MDAnalysis code that builds the backbone (N, CA, C; Angstrom):
import MDAnalysis as mda
import numpy as np

u = mda.Universe.empty(492, n_residues=164, atom_resindex=np.repeat(np.arange(164), 3), trajectory=True)
u.add_TopologyAttr("name", ["N", "CA", "C"] * 164)
u.add_TopologyAttr("resid", np.arange(1, 165))
u.add_TopologyAttr("resname", ["MET", "GLY", "ASN", "GLN", "ASN", "MET", "ALA", "LEU", "GLN", "TYR", "LYS", "GLN", "LYS", "ALA", "LYS", "ILE", "PHE", "GLY", "LYS", "THR", "GLU", "SER", "ASP", "ALA", "ASP", "LYS", "GLN", "ALA", "LEU", "LYS", "ASN", "ALA", "ASN", "LYS", "PRO", "GLY", "PHE", "PRO", "ASN", "LYS", "ASP", "LEU", "LEU", "LYS", "VAL", "ARG", "LEU", "LEU", "ASN", "ASP", "GLY", "GLY", "TYR", "ASN", "GLU", "SER", "ALA", "LEU", "GLU", "ILE", "LEU", "GLN", "GLY", "LEU", "LYS", "ASN", "LEU", "ASN", "LYS", "GLU", "GLU", "THR", "LEU", "GLU", "TYR", "TYR", "TYR", "ARG", "LEU", "ALA", "ARG", "VAL", "TYR", "ASP", "ASP", "LEU", "ASN", "LEU", "ASP", "ASP", "LYS", "ALA", "ILE", "GLU", "ASN", "TYR", "LEU", "LYS", "THR", "ILE", "SER", "LEU", "GLY", "SER", "SER", "SER", "THR", "GLU", "TYR", "PHE", "ALA", "ALA", "ARG", "ALA", "ALA", "LEU", "GLN", "THR", "ALA", "TYR", "ILE", "TYR", "GLU", "LYS", "ARG", "ASN", "ASN", "ILE", "SER", "SER", "ALA", "LEU", "LYS", "TYR", "TYR", "ASN", "ASP", "VAL", "LEU", "LYS", "MET", "GLU", "GLY", "HIS", "GLU", "TYR", "LYS", "ASN", "SER", "LEU", "ASP", "GLN", "ARG", "ALA", "LYS", "SER", "GLY", "ILE", "ASN", "ARG", "ILE", "ASN", "GLY", "ASN"])
u.atoms.positions = np.array([
    [83.179, 94.716, 28.046],
    [83.109, 95.587, 26.975],
    [84.146, 96.400, 26.561],
    [85.294, 95.565, 27.062],
    [86.499, 96.118, 26.249],
    [87.615, 96.680, 27.123],
    [87.344, 96.980, 27.914],
    [87.896, 97.831, 28.763],
    [88.724, 96.646, 29.698],
    [89.978, 96.502, 29.466],
    [91.115, 95.672, 29.975],
    [91.611, 95.858, 31.247],
    [91.413, 97.321, 31.422],
    [92.187, 98.063, 32.771],
    [91.311, 97.673, 33.995],
    [89.919, 98.192, 33.370],
    [88.865, 97.883, 34.905],
    [88.588, 96.410, 34.826],
    [89.048, 95.611, 33.996],
    [88.729, 93.921, 34.547],
    [89.920, 93.653, 34.850],
    [91.036, 94.045, 34.908],
    [92.250, 93.593, 35.728],
    [91.860, 94.075, 37.201],
    [91.404, 95.377, 37.285],
    [91.176, 95.989, 38.555],
    [89.934, 95.187, 39.399],
    [88.993, 94.831, 38.616],
    [87.895, 93.590, 39.122],
    [88.606, 92.120, 39.321],
    [89.334, 92.023, 38.926],
    [89.829, 90.570, 38.628],
    [90.860, 91.208, 40.422],
    [91.369, 91.822, 40.225],
    [92.506, 91.806, 41.763],
    [91.390, 91.926, 42.417],
    [90.373, 92.599, 42.783],
    [89.504, 92.915, 43.787],
    [88.884, 91.557, 44.164],
    [88.681, 90.900, 43.406],
    [88.094, 89.170, 43.782],
    [89.073, 88.383, 44.460],
    [90.143, 88.945, 44.075],
    [91.278, 87.954, 44.548],
    [91.465, 88.590, 46.081],
    [91.227, 89.629, 46.420],
    [91.610, 90.047, 47.775],
    [90.430, 90.286, 48.779],
    [89.084, 90.259, 47.755],
    [87.973, 90.283, 48.928],
    [86.468, 89.280, 48.836],
    [87.387, 88.535, 47.956],
    [86.598, 87.335, 47.521],
    [86.394, 86.366, 48.425],
    [85.302, 85.780, 48.686],
    [84.927, 84.471, 49.643],
    [84.834, 83.473, 48.983],
    [84.990, 82.123, 49.560],
    [85.366, 81.050, 49.400],
    [84.385, 80.057, 50.113],
    [82.785, 80.565, 50.104],
    [82.174, 80.123, 50.918],
    [81.638, 78.580, 50.284],
    [80.675, 79.204, 49.357],
    [80.041, 78.488, 48.233],
    [80.749, 78.050, 47.089],
    [80.361, 76.955, 46.406],
    [80.949, 76.316, 45.291],
    [80.977, 77.277, 44.253],
    [79.905, 78.267, 44.126],
    [80.031, 79.531, 42.850],
    [80.942, 80.522, 43.498],
    [81.469, 81.070, 44.893],
    [82.541, 81.683, 45.212],
    [84.085, 81.454, 44.991],
    [83.910, 80.034, 45.167],
    [85.442, 79.025, 44.675],
    [85.913, 78.973, 43.172],
    [84.636, 79.088, 42.270],
    [84.961, 79.183, 41.068],
    [84.866, 80.255, 40.844],
    [84.812, 81.015, 41.364],
    [84.941, 83.044, 40.776],
    [86.177, 82.712, 41.435],
    [86.852, 82.708, 42.720],
    [88.459, 82.472, 42.931],
    [89.391, 82.377, 41.654],
    [88.831, 80.862, 41.615],
    [89.881, 79.953, 40.843],
    [90.087, 80.688, 39.443],
    [89.053, 81.084, 38.679],
    [88.975, 81.988, 37.652],
    [89.485, 83.396, 37.644],
    [89.491, 83.796, 38.955],
    [90.388, 85.314, 39.285],
    [91.724, 84.913, 39.261],
    [92.225, 83.626, 39.565],
    [93.630, 83.573, 39.935],
    [94.056, 82.818, 38.591],
    [93.449, 82.639, 37.181],
    [94.201, 81.966, 36.140],
    [94.758, 83.427, 35.318],
    [95.737, 83.292, 34.322],
    [95.784, 84.167, 33.478],
    [95.130, 84.554, 32.487],
    [94.937, 85.518, 32.206],
    [93.987, 86.350, 31.178],
    [92.612, 86.120, 31.483],
    [91.964, 86.052, 30.297],
    [90.287, 86.120, 30.593],
    [89.973, 85.094, 30.124],
    [88.609, 84.844, 30.769],
    [87.645, 83.449, 29.494],
    [87.406, 84.156, 27.787],
    [87.233, 83.339, 27.295],
    [87.017, 83.425, 26.284],
    [85.465, 84.388, 26.136],
    [85.711, 85.532, 25.231],
    [84.202, 86.354, 24.981],
    [82.975, 85.727, 24.952],
    [82.845, 85.127, 23.626],
    [82.207, 84.777, 23.179],
    [81.863, 83.567, 23.986],
    [82.382, 82.647, 24.837],
    [81.906, 81.422, 25.542],
    [81.120, 82.096, 26.552],
    [81.498, 83.275, 26.984],
    [80.542, 84.082, 28.186],
    [79.900, 84.537, 27.918],
    [79.355, 85.540, 26.628],
    [77.876, 85.892, 25.731],
    [77.450, 84.759, 25.890],
    [77.757, 83.533, 25.288],
    [76.373, 81.985, 25.179],
    [76.078, 81.762, 26.690],
    [76.954, 81.503, 27.112],
    [76.722, 81.461, 28.861],
    [75.249, 82.419, 29.319],
    [75.633, 83.526, 29.053],
    [74.647, 84.756, 29.927],
    [73.497, 84.565, 28.776],
    [73.205, 84.213, 27.521],
    [72.066, 84.332, 26.358],
    [71.704, 82.887, 27.069],
    [72.485, 81.780, 27.172],
    [71.837, 80.623, 27.972],
    [70.651, 80.735, 28.923],
    [71.663, 81.567, 30.049],
    [71.603, 81.569, 31.236],
    [69.861, 82.379, 31.104],
    [69.666, 83.148, 29.866],
    [68.776, 84.509, 30.157],
    [67.798, 83.772, 29.561],
    [67.729, 82.858, 28.768],
    [66.402, 81.976, 27.820],
    [66.865, 82.439, 26.035],
    [67.752, 83.034, 26.076],
    [68.243, 83.438, 24.289],
    [68.565, 82.242, 23.776],
    [68.438, 81.465, 23.510],
    [69.221, 80.248, 23.118],
    [69.042, 80.110, 21.755],
    [68.195, 81.043, 20.575],
    [69.027, 81.070, 19.041],
    [69.835, 81.801, 19.206],
    [70.176, 82.945, 20.100],
    [71.316, 83.698, 19.671],
    [72.242, 83.234, 20.498],
    [72.460, 82.547, 21.613],
    [73.353, 81.627, 21.718],
    [74.139, 80.895, 20.877],
    [72.954, 80.037, 19.915],
    [73.356, 79.053, 19.339],
    [73.924, 79.480, 17.813],
    [73.918, 80.828, 17.154],
    [74.523, 81.534, 16.491],
    [75.806, 81.792, 16.613],
    [76.049, 82.356, 17.699],
    [77.444, 82.488, 18.211],
    [78.516, 81.114, 18.409],
    [77.666, 80.323, 18.983],
    [78.310, 78.463, 18.764],
    [78.856, 77.853, 17.585],
    [77.718, 78.737, 16.883],
    [77.979, 77.478, 14.962],
    [79.153, 78.780, 14.408],
    [79.475, 80.133, 15.304],
    [80.696, 80.274, 14.386],
    [81.848, 80.682, 14.930],
    [82.161, 79.712, 15.850],
    [83.472, 79.550, 16.681],
    [84.249, 78.849, 16.256],
    [85.467, 79.246, 16.044],
    [86.527, 78.166, 15.440],
    [87.840, 78.767, 16.306],
    [88.898, 77.764, 16.162],
    [90.018, 78.018, 16.950],
    [90.720, 77.994, 18.142],
    [89.466, 77.505, 19.003],
    [89.641, 77.206, 20.162],
    [90.353, 76.089, 20.964],
    [90.927, 76.644, 22.104],
    [91.941, 75.552, 22.772],
    [90.950, 74.739, 23.373],
    [92.112, 73.690, 23.928],
    [91.249, 72.596, 24.736],
    [90.233, 72.815, 25.774],
    [90.564, 73.626, 26.484],
    [90.066, 74.027, 27.697],
    [88.857, 74.629, 27.157],
    [88.604, 75.275, 26.190],
    [87.572, 76.313, 25.161],
    [86.456, 75.034, 24.725],
    [87.400, 74.096, 23.914],
    [86.280, 73.050, 23.186],
    [85.764, 72.181, 23.982],
    [86.128, 72.424, 25.567],
    [85.390, 71.339, 26.351],
    [84.160, 72.301, 26.610],
    [84.505, 73.418, 27.086],
    [83.307, 74.500, 27.218],
    [82.005, 74.358, 26.185],
    [82.936, 74.739, 24.460],
    [82.024, 74.731, 23.594],
    [80.855, 73.768, 23.564],
    [81.530, 72.415, 23.573],
    [80.385, 71.530, 23.876],
    [79.181, 71.230, 24.514],
    [79.928, 71.688, 25.802],
    [79.233, 71.788, 27.142],
    [77.865, 72.869, 27.082],
    [78.291, 74.106, 26.148],
    [77.123, 75.286, 26.090],
    [76.629, 74.617, 24.851],
    [76.958, 73.865, 23.831],
    [76.680, 73.892, 22.401],
    [75.211, 72.499, 23.175],
    [75.613, 71.954, 23.978],
    [74.341, 70.748, 24.706],
    [73.744, 71.264, 25.442],
    [73.718, 72.292, 26.412],
    [72.667, 72.757, 27.116],
    [71.916, 74.159, 26.329],
    [72.882, 74.526, 25.260],
    [71.464, 75.451, 24.505],
    [70.539, 74.329, 23.657],
    [71.018, 73.137, 23.252],
    [70.471, 71.845, 22.373],
    [69.242, 71.698, 23.177],
    [70.019, 71.264, 24.932],
    [68.883, 70.909, 26.065],
    [67.788, 71.975, 26.292],
    [68.190, 73.199, 26.238],
    [66.853, 73.737, 26.546],
    [66.033, 74.244, 25.426],
    [66.628, 73.966, 24.182],
    [65.261, 74.231, 23.324],
    [65.082, 72.613, 23.142],
    [65.037, 71.495, 23.838],
    [64.151, 70.627, 23.729],
    [64.656, 69.351, 22.227],
    [65.389, 70.036, 22.162],
    [66.367, 68.786, 21.346],
    [67.836, 67.833, 21.710],
    [66.606, 67.066, 22.381],
    [67.440, 66.343, 23.459],
    [68.654, 65.225, 22.706],
    [67.911, 64.519, 21.568],
    [69.270, 63.779, 20.553],
    [70.743, 64.832, 20.619],
    [70.346, 66.183, 20.172],
    [71.668, 66.651, 20.114],
    [72.088, 66.984, 21.318],
    [71.185, 67.125, 22.003],
    [72.068, 67.682, 23.521],
    [72.830, 66.128, 23.411],
    [72.692, 65.054, 23.875],
    [72.886, 64.018, 24.324],
    [74.319, 63.842, 23.789],
    [74.181, 63.970, 21.889],
    [75.485, 63.913, 21.424],
    [76.513, 64.899, 22.009],
    [75.875, 66.160, 22.316],
    [77.124, 67.091, 23.228],
    [77.727, 66.747, 24.407],
    [76.795, 66.637, 24.905],
    [76.803, 66.145, 26.477],
    [77.751, 65.018, 26.640],
    [77.646, 64.350, 25.767],
    [78.789, 63.094, 25.850],
    [80.213, 63.609, 25.364],
    [79.898, 64.303, 23.963],
    [81.357, 64.905, 23.767],
    [82.232, 65.635, 25.050],
    [81.541, 65.953, 25.669],
    [81.672, 66.786, 26.969],
    [82.138, 66.099, 28.011],
    [81.710, 64.875, 28.281],
    [82.244, 63.818, 29.571],
    [83.485, 63.355, 28.768],
    [83.111, 62.771, 27.518],
    [84.612, 62.136, 27.274],
    [85.936, 63.183, 27.070],
    [85.598, 64.636, 26.680],
    [86.882, 65.237, 26.815],
    [87.430, 65.496, 28.457],
    [86.399, 65.603, 29.082],
    [86.858, 66.208, 30.587],
    [85.963, 65.395, 31.431],
    [86.281, 63.978, 31.407],
    [85.582, 63.580, 32.747],
    [86.791, 63.624, 33.489],
    [88.331, 63.850, 33.131],
    [89.412, 63.927, 34.376],
    [89.479, 65.276, 34.574],
    [88.957, 66.183, 34.111],
    [88.733, 67.607, 34.009],
    [88.776, 68.250, 35.811],
    [89.461, 69.160, 36.046],
    [88.476, 70.169, 37.290],
    [88.214, 71.089, 36.876],
    [87.338, 71.407, 35.627],
    [86.158, 72.385, 35.265],
    [84.951, 70.867, 35.761],
    [83.640, 71.814, 35.540],
    [82.673, 71.189, 36.071],
    [81.742, 70.320, 34.855],
    [82.418, 70.881, 33.863],
    [81.617, 70.867, 32.776],
    [81.003, 69.369, 32.290],
    [81.844, 68.314, 32.713],
    [82.002, 66.784, 32.438],
    [81.115, 65.938, 32.976],
    [81.137, 66.953, 34.440],
    [80.321, 66.338, 35.518],
    [78.755, 66.674, 35.260],
    [78.667, 67.849, 35.198],
    [77.236, 68.063, 34.826],
    [76.439, 68.168, 33.934],
    [77.605, 67.799, 32.694],
    [76.816, 67.050, 31.610],
    [76.388, 65.603, 31.489],
    [77.277, 64.858, 32.717],
    [76.615, 63.327, 32.749],
    [75.241, 63.783, 33.885],
    [74.928, 64.608, 34.767],
    [73.949, 64.917, 35.294],
    [72.533, 65.517, 34.339],
    [72.914, 66.092, 33.487],
    [72.145, 66.603, 32.433],
    [71.428, 65.424, 31.390],
    [72.502, 64.784, 31.435],
    [72.475, 63.527, 30.296],
    [71.243, 62.469, 31.060],
    [71.373, 62.051, 32.321],
    [70.738, 61.535, 33.512],
    [69.131, 62.197, 33.275],
    [68.876, 63.362, 33.404],
    [67.962, 63.670, 33.589],
    [67.162, 63.795, 32.249],
    [67.645, 63.488, 31.230],
    [67.285, 63.785, 29.595],
    [66.840, 61.927, 29.848],
    [67.535, 60.686, 30.194],
    [67.478, 59.626, 30.259],
    [66.006, 59.227, 31.267],
    [66.120, 60.020, 32.489],
    [65.131, 59.575, 33.337],
    [63.927, 60.181, 33.109],
    [63.668, 61.030, 32.102],
    [62.639, 62.090, 31.630],
    [62.079, 60.503, 30.491],
    [62.814, 60.321, 29.885],
    [62.553, 59.636, 28.603],
    [62.204, 57.925, 29.258],
    [62.106, 57.659, 30.500],
    [61.895, 56.255, 31.260],
    [62.983, 55.418, 30.731],
    [64.275, 55.573, 30.572],
    [65.510, 54.641, 29.884],
    [66.169, 54.645, 31.556],
    [65.825, 53.617, 32.549],
    [65.908, 54.156, 33.845],
    [67.655, 53.352, 33.642],
    [67.667, 52.419, 32.745],
    [69.274, 51.938, 33.123],
    [70.210, 52.814, 32.580],
    [70.043, 53.783, 31.523],
    [70.818, 54.792, 31.585],
    [70.748, 55.963, 32.325],
    [69.670, 56.480, 32.845],
    [69.764, 57.180, 33.804],
    [70.640, 56.837, 35.145],
    [70.520, 55.995, 35.878],
    [71.315, 54.969, 36.671],
    [72.747, 55.616, 36.486],
    [73.148, 54.739, 35.430],
    [74.654, 55.097, 34.359],
    [75.190, 56.573, 34.844],
    [74.495, 57.344, 34.480],
    [74.990, 58.959, 34.097],
    [74.996, 59.133, 35.366],
    [73.781, 58.583, 36.296],
    [73.963, 59.750, 37.741],
    [75.152, 59.043, 38.687],
    [75.950, 57.869, 38.314],
    [76.467, 57.192, 38.874],
    [77.544, 57.693, 38.659],
    [78.029, 57.900, 36.834],
    [78.963, 58.897, 36.608],
    [79.341, 60.114, 36.779],
    [78.375, 60.827, 37.304],
    [78.475, 61.823, 37.963],
    [79.295, 61.603, 39.572],
    [78.572, 60.723, 40.269],
    [79.902, 60.679, 41.310],
    [80.617, 59.716, 41.069],
    [81.283, 59.753, 40.229],
    [82.279, 58.751, 39.836],
    [83.370, 59.736, 39.951],
    [82.997, 61.303, 39.443],
    [84.146, 61.907, 38.703],
    [84.457, 62.913, 40.060],
    [85.963, 62.967, 39.993],
    [86.848, 63.795, 41.210],
    [86.979, 64.986, 41.132],
    [87.587, 65.897, 41.659],
    [88.269, 67.023, 41.710],
    [87.815, 68.074, 41.036],
    [86.603, 68.116, 40.894],
    [86.184, 68.968, 39.761],
    [85.223, 70.620, 40.583],
    [84.843, 71.367, 40.005],
    [84.647, 72.243, 40.586],
    [82.877, 72.100, 40.735],
    [82.125, 72.488, 41.871],
    [80.670, 71.773, 42.409],
    [80.701, 70.679, 42.447],
    [81.401, 69.899, 42.776],
    [81.612, 68.462, 43.351],
    [80.031, 68.108, 44.282],
    [80.112, 68.922, 45.423],
    [79.200, 68.189, 46.196],
    [77.732, 68.721, 45.832],
    [77.479, 70.191, 45.292],
    [75.895, 70.396, 44.984],
    [75.634, 69.030, 43.868],
    [76.675, 68.819, 42.539],
    [76.183, 67.837, 42.029],
    [75.973, 66.689, 42.129],
    [77.011, 66.064, 43.049],
    [76.777, 64.692, 43.944],
    [75.464, 64.594, 44.331],
    [75.086, 65.535, 45.282],
    [73.740, 65.557, 45.738],
    [72.281, 65.123, 44.725],
    [73.003, 66.197, 43.743],
    [71.894, 65.960, 42.426],
    [71.680, 64.711, 42.113],
    [72.505, 64.336, 41.959],
    [72.853, 62.763, 41.327],
    [72.306, 62.073, 42.023],
    [72.898, 61.686, 43.290],
    [72.309, 61.135, 44.760],
    [70.240, 60.963, 44.837],
    [69.996, 62.459, 44.776],
    [68.782, 62.572, 44.514],
    [67.855, 61.990, 43.681],
    [68.846, 62.339, 42.156],
    [68.254, 61.179, 40.506],
    [68.221, 59.908, 41.622],
    [69.023, 58.887, 41.796],
    [69.157, 57.631, 41.824],
    [67.922, 57.379, 42.969],
    [67.891, 57.608, 43.839],
    [67.048, 58.050, 45.147],
    [65.374, 57.971, 44.777],
    [65.361, 58.948, 43.679],
    [63.927, 59.300, 42.916],
    [63.569, 58.064, 42.401],
    [65.099, 57.647, 41.540],
    [64.533, 56.341, 40.552],
    [64.238, 54.785, 41.420],
    [64.740, 54.771, 42.387],
    [64.962, 53.643, 43.560],
    [63.353, 53.815, 44.341],
    [63.011, 54.763, 44.057],
    [61.736, 55.166, 44.805],
    [61.687, 55.294, 46.138],
    [63.209, 55.801, 47.185],
    [63.738, 56.252, 48.079],
    [63.007, 58.089, 48.130],
])
């Protein structure tokens, strides 16, 4: 809402009172320790997409310019997620692959989640070899947020494909 002072107060509270029991808690603490704040437009896109307002999210994404490297990584991930939720699989895959290319060694979760989502699309299409490739790509990525939960989902996909 543009209230910088209140945002700083809550950021400090997150550092002091925050827990690190779940992956989401760990990410929140990591974000609280970063200087500055996340890109407001990308945050809006995330919330709109999470709420199912994909057309509105897409409008914001189409107007974004001058993003830094970290924001560009999130931009392609968010764009892919919106396309995925709009059932535009080819556009989703295209942007998931850009996310993977840009972020496979990042500590952000975007590339690993992009690989997982790509695997899901290929599994849905019954393209088993591509699905397995991307499930395995998730497992190969190290040092990112949500590592445990994303790896578990990838292993479940592999087991499902292999009939286990």
